[in-house]
C-alpha positions, 0 to 999 in steps of 0.5 A: 478563484485562488487555488485553495478556493478551487481545491475546496470546491472541487474537493481536491487537495490544494497541492493538486491544484497548484501542480495542475496550474503549474503544468497548465492542466487548467485553462487560462490560469494567471499569476498575481504575485505568488497567487495562482488564479484560475477561472471557476469554469476552467475547461480542464478541471483538476478532477479530470486530471485526478481521476484519469485512469491512465494516471499511473500510481505506485506503492508509497511504501517499500513492503516486505512481500510486496508484489511489484515483481509478480504483477505480470503474473498476477495481471493474467488473473484480472477479470475486468475486461468483459465488464461483468466484474466491476468491484475489487477487494484486497483484504491484506492490502500491505504496500498495495502494489496490486491495488495501485496497478488495478487503480491505474488500469481500471475504472471500477464501481467500488473498491475495498481495502483492509489491513490489521496494521493500524499505522498502515491503514492510517497512512492510506486514509491520511493520503486520501483525505489530507495529502497537503499537510502530509506532503508538508511534513515529508518535505521538511523531514527530507530537507532536514535529513538530507542535510545531515552527516551519517552520525547526525542522521542516525540520531535524527532517525532514532528520535523520529522512531521514538516519536512514532512509537509514542504516537503509536501507543498513545493512539492520539488521533489528533496526530494522525497526519504526523504519524503517517508522515513518520511511517513513510519517513521511517520506511524510506530510511530504515534498513531494507524498508522493513516494517517490523514490531516487537511483541509490545508493538513497537517499531524496532528496525535500525536505520538504513544506509541510503545516501539520498532517499526519496522521502517525499515523492509528492507527485506520486502521493498526489496521484494516489490521493486522487485514486483513493477518493472513492476507495473504502479503507478499513482497519479490520481483518480479512473477514470483514470484507465478506459483506463487500464481496459478491459475484461482481467482485475480484478478490486478491488475498495476500496474507502474511506468507507461511515461513519456509523454515522455522527460522525464516519468520524474521518480521512481524507486520503487527504484534499478532502472528499469522500461524498455520491455523490462521492460514487454514481459517483463511482457506475456509474463508476463501471457499466461502467467498468462492460459493458467493461466485466471487473471482479469487486469487491468493498468493503465498510462499511454496513450502516445497522450496524447502521440503518437497513433501510439504503439501500444506497448501495443496491440501487446504486449497484443494479444489482450487487451481495452484500455479507455482511461479518464480520470485526473488527473495528481496528481504533477507539479512543474509545477502547470499540467501536472496535469490529465486524461489517459487511462490504460489498463485491459487485461484478459482479464475 
């Protein structure tokens, strides 16, 4: 078979097949001109590479509040080792640092992720189902952008941002792959990797000052596509996860953090803000999932960073275990305000 035939039969993206051939992950492949030919009964299939749980994947986006720096603390709550917990749910998936850590370490029965950010969920879905086309878009963006001077980059960036906002508002599903590519491009080239929209839902972050940004991380995207193959990806709020969650599920809730001060809510991931009333509503949902015997972990900011008398989370999560851990404030327009703070890990594990 040629590579695209193998991709179709194996249900793998064609670029995964091509990369596998190049790195000899299939046996006895030969090249005729520019065409790679592999035996139909290749001893080491692409799918075995794709689903190898030792294949490490990392977030494809920078994301405010991303949990990469807290993974060592969060891993202590993973309940998968004894085999009784076989499912994972992450209803505020965001950049997916914990998701990808779990997928890299465990081969689970079922995984569910969701978010209310339509563009984010669209990007996850495109990586899962059409990563080849996505990579082609990103390769073009990277080659074009890197070759420009600073002024030309700014114009290029603003043009791509305008197209992204047009596609975002129009909701033209025929442009989902392009919209996903633009989401990644803007994330990799905007100021601080920030995703922020105004009240009209328009992405409004200015260009950043990266000299040589990695816009197309092909290897990671291909690996992610494989890991997402059996993941249920939903564009809904966290309450939609109730039907998935049961006593065999570990659930990680990472909602929009409660601002530490009145002026700290510098971003909006969507046009809908997550108020104190929403935090209380989430705490009640967590209690309901606890009654289902699910294993649960919740993260949030610690209001005691700015007011030692603020017991907001201690009160709404009473009955659960609350641990305060150190984290770095990574995204702040004032560089002097970036530093160590306390965050909360709330669990029933």
